[in-house]
C-alpha positions as a Markdown table, in Angstrom:
| # | Residue | x | y | z |
|---|---|---|---|---|
| 1 | Met | -41.2 | 156.8 | -154.8 |
| 2 | Lys | -39.6 | 156.2 | -158.2 |
| 3 | Lys | -36.8 | 153.5 | -158.0 |
| 4 | Val | -33.4 | 154.9 | -158.8 |
| 5 | Thr | -31.8 | 153.1 | -161.8 |
| 6 | Met | -28.3 | 152.6 | -163.1 |
| 7 | Gln | -29.2 | 155.1 | -165.9 |
| 8 | Asp | -30.1 | 157.7 | -163.3 |
| 9 | Val | -26.7 | 157.3 | -161.8 |
| 10 | Ala | -25.0 | 157.6 | -165.2 |
| 11 | Asp | -26.9 | 160.7 | -166.0 |
| 12 | Gln | -26.1 | 162.3 | -162.7 |
| 13 | Ala | -22.3 | 161.4 | -163.0 |
| 14 | Gly | -22.2 | 162.3 | -166.7 |
| 15 | Val | -20.9 | 158.9 | -167.7 |
| 16 | Ser | -22.2 | 156.0 | -169.7 |
| 17 | Lys | -24.3 | 153.2 | -168.1 |
| 18 | Ser | -21.5 | 150.7 | -168.9 |
| 19 | Thr | -19.1 | 152.8 | -166.8 |
| 20 | Val | -21.5 | 152.7 | -163.8 |
| 21 | Ser | -21.7 | 148.9 | -164.3 |
| 22 | Gln | -17.9 | 148.6 | -164.3 |
| 23 | Tyr | -17.8 | 150.6 | -161.1 |
| 24 | Ile | -20.4 | 148.4 | -159.4 |
| 25 | Asn | -18.5 | 145.3 | -160.4 |
| 26 | Asn | -15.2 | 146.7 | -159.0 |
| 27 | Arg | -13.6 | 147.0 | -162.5 |
| 28 | Tyr | -11.5 | 150.2 | -162.1 |
| 29 | Glu | -8.4 | 149.3 | -164.1 |
| 30 | Tyr | -9.1 | 151.7 | -166.9 |
| 31 | Met | -11.3 | 154.2 | -165.0 |
| 32 | Ala | -9.9 | 157.6 | -164.2 |
| 33 | Ala | -9.9 | 158.6 | -160.5 |
| 34 | Ser | -12.1 | 161.6 | -161.3 |
| 35 | Thr | -14.7 | 159.3 | -163.1 |
| 36 | Lys | -14.7 | 156.9 | -160.2 |
| 37 | Leu | -15.3 | 159.7 | -157.7 |
| 38 | Arg | -18.2 | 161.1 | -159.8 |
| 39 | Val | -19.9 | 157.7 | -160.0 |
| 40 | Glu | -19.3 | 157.2 | -156.3 |
| 41 | Glu | -20.8 | 160.6 | -155.4 |
| 42 | Ala | -23.8 | 160.0 | -157.7 |
| 43 | Ile | -24.6 | 156.7 | -156.1 |
| 44 | Lys | -24.5 | 158.3 | -152.6 |
| 45 | Glu | -26.6 | 161.3 | -153.7 |
| 46 | Leu | -29.3 | 159.3 | -155.4 |
| 47 | Gly | -29.3 | 156.4 | -152.8 |
| 48 | Tyr | -28.8 | 153.9 | -155.6 |
| 49 | Ile | -28.9 | 150.2 | -154.6 |
| 50 | Pro | -27.7 | 147.8 | -157.2 |
| 51 | Asn | -30.0 | 145.0 | -158.3 |
| 52 | Tyr | -28.0 | 142.0 | -157.3 |
| 53 | Val | -30.7 | 139.6 | -158.3 |
| 54 | Ala | -30.6 | 140.9 | -161.9 |
| 55 | Lys | -26.8 | 140.8 | -161.8 |
| 56 | Ser | -26.7 | 137.2 | -160.6 |
| 57 | Leu | -29.1 | 136.1 | -163.3 |
| 58 | Lys | -27.0 | 137.7 | -166.0 |
| 59 | Gln | -23.7 | 136.4 | -164.7 |
| 60 | Lys | -25.1 | 133.1 | -163.4 |
| 61 | Lys | -23.4 | 133.8 | -160.0 |
| 62 | Thr | -24.9 | 135.3 | -156.8 |
| 63 | Ala | -21.6 | 136.6 | -155.5 |
| 64 | Thr | -22.4 | 134.8 | -152.1 |
| 65 | Ile | -20.8 | 132.0 | -150.3 |
| 66 | Gly | -21.9 | 130.0 | -147.3 |
| 67 | Val | -19.7 | 129.3 | -144.2 |
| 68 | Ile | -20.9 | 126.4 | -142.0 |
| 69 | Val | -18.9 | 126.2 | -138.7 |
| 70 | Ala | -19.1 | 123.2 | -136.4 |
| 71 | Asn | -19.2 | 125.3 | -133.2 |
| 72 | Ile | -19.3 | 129.1 | -133.4 |
| 73 | Leu | -18.5 | 129.3 | -129.6 |
| 74 | His | -14.8 | 128.7 | -130.4 |
| 75 | Thr | -12.7 | 131.8 | -130.7 |
| 76 | Phe | -10.9 | 130.0 | -133.6 |
| 77 | Ser | -14.2 | 129.9 | -135.5 |
| 78 | Thr | -15.0 | 133.6 | -135.1 |
| 79 | Glu | -11.5 | 134.7 | -136.2 |
| 80 | Ile | -11.7 | 132.4 | -139.3 |
| 81 | Ile | -15.1 | 133.9 | -140.2 |
| 82 | Arg | -13.7 | 137.5 | -139.7 |
| 83 | Ser | -10.8 | 136.8 | -142.1 |
| 84 | Ile | -13.1 | 135.1 | -144.7 |
| 85 | Glu | -15.3 | 138.2 | -144.6 |
| 86 | Asp | -12.3 | 140.4 | -145.4 |
| 87 | Ile | -11.5 | 138.5 | -148.6 |
| 88 | Cys | -15.2 | 138.5 | -149.6 |
| 89 | Glu | -15.4 | 142.2 | -149.1 |
| 90 | Glu | -12.3 | 142.8 | -151.3 |
| 91 | Asn | -13.9 | 140.7 | -154.1 |
| 92 | Gly | -17.5 | 141.9 | -154.0 |
| 93 | Phe | -18.8 | 138.8 | -152.3 |
| 94 | His | -21.3 | 138.4 | -149.4 |
| 95 | Leu | -21.5 | 135.5 | -147.0 |
| 96 | Phe | -24.0 | 133.6 | -145.0 |
| 97 | Val | -22.7 | 132.1 | -141.7 |
| 98 | Cys | -24.3 | 129.0 | -140.1 |
| 99 | Asn | -23.6 | 127.2 | -136.9 |
| 100 | Ala | -24.0 | 123.3 | -137.0 |
| 101 | Asp | -23.5 | 122.7 | -133.2 |
| 102 | Asp | -21.5 | 119.7 | -134.2 |
| 103 | Lys | -24.6 | 118.0 | -135.4 |
| 104 | Pro | -24.4 | 116.3 | -138.9 |
| 105 | Glu | -28.2 | 116.6 | -139.4 |
| 106 | Lys | -28.1 | 120.3 | -138.7 |
| 107 | Glu | -25.1 | 120.8 | -141.0 |
| 108 | Lys | -26.9 | 118.9 | -143.8 |
| 109 | Ala | -30.0 | 121.1 | -143.4 |
| 110 | Tyr | -27.8 | 124.2 | -143.7 |
| 111 | Ile | -26.0 | 122.8 | -146.8 |
| 112 | Asp | -29.4 | 122.3 | -148.5 |
| 113 | Met | -30.6 | 125.7 | -147.4 |
| 114 | Leu | -27.6 | 127.5 | -148.7 |
| 115 | Leu | -27.8 | 125.6 | -152.0 |
| 116 | Ala | -31.4 | 126.6 | -152.3 |
| 117 | Lys | -30.2 | 130.2 | -152.0 |
| 118 | Gln | -27.9 | 129.5 | -154.8 |
| 119 | Val | -24.6 | 130.4 | -153.1 |
| 120 | Asp | -21.6 | 130.0 | -155.4 |
| 121 | Gly | -19.5 | 127.9 | -153.0 |
| 122 | Leu | -19.2 | 126.7 | -149.4 |
| 123 | Ile | -16.5 | 126.7 | -146.6 |
| 124 | Ile | -17.4 | 123.9 | -144.2 |
| 125 | Phe | -15.9 | 122.8 | -140.8 |
| 126 | Pro | -17.2 | 119.3 | -141.5 |
| 127 | Thr | -18.9 | 117.1 | -138.9 |
| 128 | Asn | -18.9 | 113.3 | -139.1 |
| 129 | Gly | -21.9 | 111.9 | -140.9 |
| 130 | Asn | -22.4 | 113.7 | -144.2 |
| 131 | Asp | -19.9 | 111.9 | -146.4 |
| 132 | Asp | -22.5 | 110.8 | -148.9 |
| 133 | Arg | -23.7 | 114.5 | -149.3 |
| 134 | Tyr | -20.1 | 115.7 | -149.8 |
| 135 | Glu | -19.5 | 113.0 | -152.4 |
| 136 | Gln | -22.7 | 114.1 | -154.3 |
| 137 | Leu | -21.6 | 117.7 | -154.3 |
| 138 | Lys | -18.1 | 116.7 | -155.5 |
| 139 | Lys | -19.8 | 114.8 | -158.5 |
| 140 | Glu | -21.8 | 117.9 | -159.3 |
| 141 | Gly | -18.6 | 120.0 | -159.4 |
| 142 | Phe | -19.8 | 122.3 | -156.6 |
| 143 | Pro | -16.9 | 124.5 | -155.1 |
| 144 | Ile | -16.2 | 123.5 | -151.4 |
| 145 | Val | -13.3 | 124.1 | -149.1 |
| 146 | Phe | -13.0 | 122.2 | -145.8 |
| 147 | Met | -11.5 | 124.0 | -142.7 |
| 148 | Asp | -10.1 | 122.6 | -139.5 |
| 149 | Arg | -11.4 | 119.1 | -139.9 |
| 150 | Lys | -11.1 | 116.4 | -142.5 |
| 151 | Ile | -13.1 | 113.4 | -143.7 |
| 152 | Asn | -11.8 | 110.0 | -144.9 |
| 153 | Gln | -11.0 | 111.1 | -148.5 |
| 154 | Ser | -9.5 | 114.4 | -149.4 |
| 155 | Ile | -12.1 | 115.2 | -152.0 |
| 156 | Phe | -12.0 | 119.0 | -151.3 |
| 157 | Pro | -9.1 | 121.4 | -150.4 |
| 158 | Thr | -8.7 | 121.0 | -146.6 |
| 159 | Leu | -6.9 | 123.5 | -144.4 |
| 160 | Leu | -6.0 | 122.7 | -140.8 |
| 161 | Leu | -3.3 | 123.1 | -138.1 |
| 162 | Asp | -0.4 | 120.7 | -137.7 |
| 163 | Asn | -2.1 | 119.4 | -134.6 |
| 164 | Glu | 0.4 | 116.8 | -133.5 |
| 165 | Ser | 3.1 | 119.4 | -133.8 |
| 166 | Ala | 1.0 | 121.8 | -131.6 |
| 167 | Ser | 0.8 | 119.2 | -128.9 |
| 168 | Lys | 4.5 | 118.4 | -129.0 |
| 169 | Thr | 5.3 | 122.1 | -128.7 |
| 170 | Ala | 3.0 | 122.4 | -125.7 |
| 171 | Val | 4.6 | 119.5 | -123.9 |
| 172 | Ala | 8.1 | 120.8 | -124.8 |
| 173 | Gln | 7.3 | 124.1 | -123.3 |
| 174 | Leu | 6.0 | 122.5 | -120.0 |
| 175 | Val | 9.1 | 120.2 | -119.9 |
| 176 | Ala | 11.3 | 123.2 | -120.3 |
| 177 | Lys | 9.7 | 124.6 | -117.1 |
| 178 | Ser | 10.6 | 121.3 | -115.3 |
| 179 | Arg | 7.0 | 119.9 | -115.5 |
| 180 | Lys | 7.0 | 116.1 | -115.5 |
| 181 | Lys | 3.4 | 115.1 | -114.7 |
| 182 | Ile | 1.2 | 116.5 | -117.4 |
| 183 | Cys | -2.6 | 116.1 | -117.7 |
| 184 | Leu | -4.4 | 116.8 | -120.9 |
| 185 | Val | -7.9 | 118.4 | -120.9 |
| 186 | Ser | -10.1 | 118.1 | -124.1 |
| 187 | Thr | -13.7 | 118.3 | -125.1 |
| 188 | Ser | -15.2 | 115.0 | -126.2 |
| 189 | Ile | -13.7 | 112.9 | -129.0 |
| 190 | Glu | -16.7 | 110.7 | -129.3 |
| 191 | Lys | -17.5 | 112.1 | -132.7 |
| 192 | Lys | -13.8 | 111.8 | -133.7 |
| 193 | Val | -13.3 | 115.5 | -134.3 |
| 194 | Thr | -10.0 | 115.7 | -136.2 |
| 195 | Pro | -8.1 | 118.4 | -134.2 |
| 196 | Arg | -9.1 | 116.8 | -130.8 |
| 197 | Val | -8.0 | 113.3 | -131.9 |
| 198 | Glu | -4.8 | 114.5 | -133.5 |
| 199 | Arg | -3.8 | 116.6 | -130.5 |
| 200 | Ile | -4.3 | 113.7 | -128.1 |
| 201 | Asn | -2.2 | 111.5 | -130.4 |
| 202 | Gly | 0.5 | 114.2 | -130.5 |
| 203 | Phe | 0.4 | 114.5 | -126.7 |
| 204 | Lys | 1.0 | 110.7 | -126.2 |
| 205 | Lys | 3.9 | 110.8 | -128.7 |
| 206 | Ala | 5.4 | 113.8 | -126.9 |
| 207 | Leu | 5.2 | 112.1 | -123.5 |
| 208 | Glu | 6.8 | 108.9 | -124.9 |
| 209 | Glu | 9.7 | 110.9 | -126.6 |
| 210 | Ser | 10.3 | 112.8 | -123.4 |
| 211 | Asn | 10.1 | 109.6 | -121.2 |
| 212 | Leu | 7.4 | 111.3 | -119.1 |
| 213 | Leu | 4.8 | 109.5 | -116.9 |
| 214 | Phe | 1.7 | 108.5 | -118.8 |
| 215 | Lys | -1.6 | 107.7 | -117.2 |
| 216 | Asp | -4.8 | 107.0 | -119.0 |
| 217 | Glu | -6.9 | 108.9 | -116.4 |
| 218 | Trp | -4.7 | 112.0 | -117.1 |
| 219 | Ile | -6.2 | 112.3 | -120.5 |
| 220 | Ile | -9.6 | 113.9 | -120.0 |
| 221 | Ala | -11.8 | 114.1 | -123.2 |
| 222 | Glu | -15.3 | 114.7 | -122.1 |
| 223 | Glu | -18.3 | 116.9 | -122.7 |
| 224 | Arg | -17.8 | 120.3 | -121.1 |
| 225 | Glu | -20.2 | 119.6 | -118.3 |
| 226 | Gln | -18.2 | 116.6 | -117.2 |
| 227 | Ile | -14.7 | 118.0 | -117.3 |
| 228 | Gly | -14.7 | 119.7 | -113.9 |
| 229 | Glu | -15.9 | 116.5 | -112.2 |
| 230 | Lys | -13.1 | 114.5 | -113.9 |
| 231 | Leu | -10.5 | 117.1 | -112.9 |
| 232 | Gln | -11.7 | 117.0 | -109.3 |
| 233 | Lys | -11.5 | 113.3 | -109.2 |
| 234 | Ile | -7.9 | 113.3 | -110.4 |
| 235 | Trp | -7.0 | 116.1 | -107.9 |
| 236 | Gly | -8.3 | 113.9 | -105.1 |
| 237 | His | -5.6 | 111.2 | -105.7 |
| 238 | Gln | -2.3 | 111.2 | -103.9 |
| 239 | Glu | -0.3 | 111.6 | -107.0 |
| 240 | Lys | -1.3 | 114.8 | -108.8 |
| 241 | Pro | -0.4 | 116.4 | -112.1 |
| 242 | Asp | 2.0 | 119.4 | -112.0 |
| 243 | Ala | 0.8 | 120.8 | -115.3 |
| 244 | Phe | -2.3 | 120.9 | -117.5 |
| 245 | Phe | -2.5 | 121.1 | -121.3 |
| 246 | Ala | -5.9 | 122.3 | -122.6 |
| 247 | Thr | -6.4 | 121.4 | -126.2 |
| 248 | Asn | -8.9 | 124.2 | -127.0 |
| 249 | Asp | -10.5 | 127.3 | -125.6 |
| 250 | Leu | -13.6 | 125.6 | -124.3 |
| 251 | Ala | -11.6 | 123.0 | -122.4 |
| 252 | Leu | -9.5 | 125.8 | -121.0 |
| 253 | Ile | -12.5 | 127.5 | -119.6 |
| 254 | Glu | -13.5 | 124.4 | -117.6 |
| 255 | Leu | -9.9 | 124.0 | -116.5 |
| 256 | Leu | -9.8 | 127.6 | -115.2 |
| 257 | Lys | -13.0 | 127.0 | -113.3 |
| 258 | Phe | -11.4 | 124.0 | -111.6 |
| 259 | Ile | -8.2 | 126.0 | -110.8 |
| 260 | Lys | -10.3 | 128.9 | -109.2 |
| 261 | Lys | -12.4 | 126.4 | -107.2 |
| 262 | Asn | -9.3 | 124.8 | -105.7 |
| 263 | Arg | -7.5 | 128.1 | -105.2 |
| 264 | Leu | -4.5 | 126.9 | -107.2 |
| 265 | Ser | -1.8 | 129.4 | -108.3 |
| 266 | Met | -0.2 | 129.4 | -111.7 |
| 267 | Pro | 2.7 | 128.8 | -112.1 |
| 268 | Thr | 3.5 | 128.1 | -108.5 |
| 269 | Asp | 1.1 | 125.2 | -107.9 |
| 270 | Ile | 0.7 | 124.1 | -111.5 |
| 271 | Gly | 1.7 | 125.0 | -115.1 |
| 272 | Val | -0.9 | 125.6 | -117.8 |
| 273 | Ile | -0.8 | 125.9 | -121.5 |
| 274 | Thr | -3.5 | 125.8 | -124.1 |
| 275 | Ile | -4.2 | 125.8 | -127.9 |
| 276 | Asp | -6.0 | 128.9 | -129.3 |
| 277 | Asp | -5.4 | 132.4 | -128.1 |
| 278 | Ser | -7.9 | 135.0 | -127.0 |
| 279 | Pro | -7.5 | 138.6 | -125.8 |
| 280 | Phe | -8.6 | 137.7 | -122.2 |
| 281 | Leu | -5.7 | 135.2 | -121.9 |
| 282 | Glu | -3.1 | 137.9 | -122.3 |
| 283 | Ile | -4.6 | 140.1 | -119.6 |
| 284 | Ala | -5.6 | 137.4 | -117.1 |
| 285 | Thr | -4.3 | 137.7 | -113.5 |
| 286 | Thr | -1.7 | 135.1 | -114.7 |
| 287 | Pro | -1.2 | 135.6 | -118.4 |
| 288 | Ile | -1.7 | 132.1 | -120.0 |
| 289 | Ser | 0.8 | 130.5 | -122.4 |
| 290 | Val | -0.8 | 129.4 | -125.7 |
| 291 | Ile | -0.1 | 127.5 | -128.9 |
| 292 | Lys | -1.6 | 129.9 | -131.4 |
| 293 | Gln | -3.2 | 129.0 | -134.7 |
| 294 | Pro | -2.6 | 131.4 | -137.7 |
| 295 | Thr | -6.3 | 131.9 | -137.9 |
| 296 | Phe | -6.4 | 135.0 | -140.1 |
| 297 | Thr | -4.0 | 133.5 | -142.6 |
| 298 | Met | -6.0 | 130.2 | -142.7 |
| 299 | Gly | -9.3 | 132.0 | -143.2 |
| 300 | Arg | -8.0 | 134.3 | -145.9 |
| 301 | Asp | -6.4 | 131.3 | -147.7 |
| 302 | Ala | -9.7 | 129.3 | -147.5 |
| 303 | Ala | -11.6 | 132.2 | -149.0 |
| 304 | Lys | -9.0 | 132.8 | -151.8 |
| 305 | Ile | -9.0 | 129.1 | -152.7 |
| 306 | Leu | -12.8 | 129.0 | -152.8 |
| 307 | Leu | -13.1 | 132.1 | -155.0 |
| 308 | Gln | -10.5 | 130.5 | -157.4 |
| 309 | Leu | -12.6 | 127.4 | -157.6 |
| 310 | Ile | -15.7 | 129.4 | -158.2 |
| 311 | Asp | -14.0 | 131.4 | -161.0 |
| 312 | Ser | -12.1 | 128.5 | -162.7 |
| 313 | Lys | -14.4 | 125.6 | -162.2 |
| 314 | Lys | -11.4 | 123.4 | -162.3 |
| 315 | Phe | -11.8 | 120.5 | -159.8 |
| 316 | Glu | -9.3 | 117.8 | -159.0 |
| 317 | Asp | -10.2 | 114.3 | -158.0 |
| 318 | Cys | -8.5 | 114.7 | -154.7 |
| 319 | Tyr | -6.6 | 117.4 | -152.8 |
| 320 | Gln | -3.7 | 117.4 | -150.5 |
| 321 | Glu | -4.2 | 118.8 | -147.0 |
| 322 | Gln | -2.7 | 122.2 | -146.3 |
| 323 | Arg | -1.2 | 122.2 | -142.8 |
| 324 | Tyr | -0.2 | 125.3 | -140.8 |
| 325 | Ser | 2.5 | 125.5 | -138.3 |
| 326 | Pro | 1.6 | 126.3 | -134.6 |
| 327 | Ile | 3.0 | 129.4 | -133.0 |
| 328 | Leu | 4.1 | 129.4 | -129.3 |
| 329 | Val | 3.2 | 132.4 | -127.2 |
| 330 | Asn | 5.1 | 132.0 | -124.0 |
| 331 | Arg | 3.5 | 133.8 | -121.0 |
| 332 | Glu | 3.6 | 133.3 | -117.2 |
| 333 | Ser | 1.2 | 130.3 | -116.6 |
| 334 | Ser | 3.4 | 127.5 | -117.9 |
């Protein structure tokens, strides 16, 4: 079968080859609506597929970016990816999505793989352990945006939640419902994951500011498999928490398993609030209060910043962090 060319499309639509090129590259400013429609219909009728390899060689761009998430199981991660994809679609870019499983070596392998594929830039939820690689890419002037987590130096634009404020908002909501003995539940902080560490620090400050009881054992920061055991141990003591604050969706799942196992009722027996929303939280038997991140705004902003860096090639020595305010969604569980 003969391969359909750009010239074939031009002949079918009755326009010049350059007009077809402008259409493919989303340059419609000076194109009449009728011309645009004819080119669009010609492409559909002929089944024309643009040669993106030839295009990338000519423009020295591949119109692709890579997104490396630390853990794709988080609802936060999938919502961010979805909003990044929206901006990429609007600007004629494609994306590769990789899941690092919170493993620095896996993240580094994905960085190298994506660079080999000649992506134009990267959005990374950084793990701890690849600072040297980041520094090298900075020196090479490669466009990168960090999301949700930060490293020691702000060498790339970094977008993340105001995590301490989120914890303080959660505690204030529980205190407003007359909760005075609050237990925090988090996934492990062994790898010093930024949002987890900051949310625990914010929680401690909020308890101190509210003159609430603080117990070290009431801060659970473990691998998912160990959270239930820790919760059960606390519940076996005479003095029990009257509320729980889950710092992310994965910690909340383990907390809900514990609540179900012990046949506890929200909010009668305990209050519950979490960070990160999900559709099932609103329709749960007891709708769960959340501190919501503006994920779609954050993802869109990250993509826009990256595309600007790719286009301008203007890189600063360092960048300020861009923090986003948490949003309280008050439901019945707290």
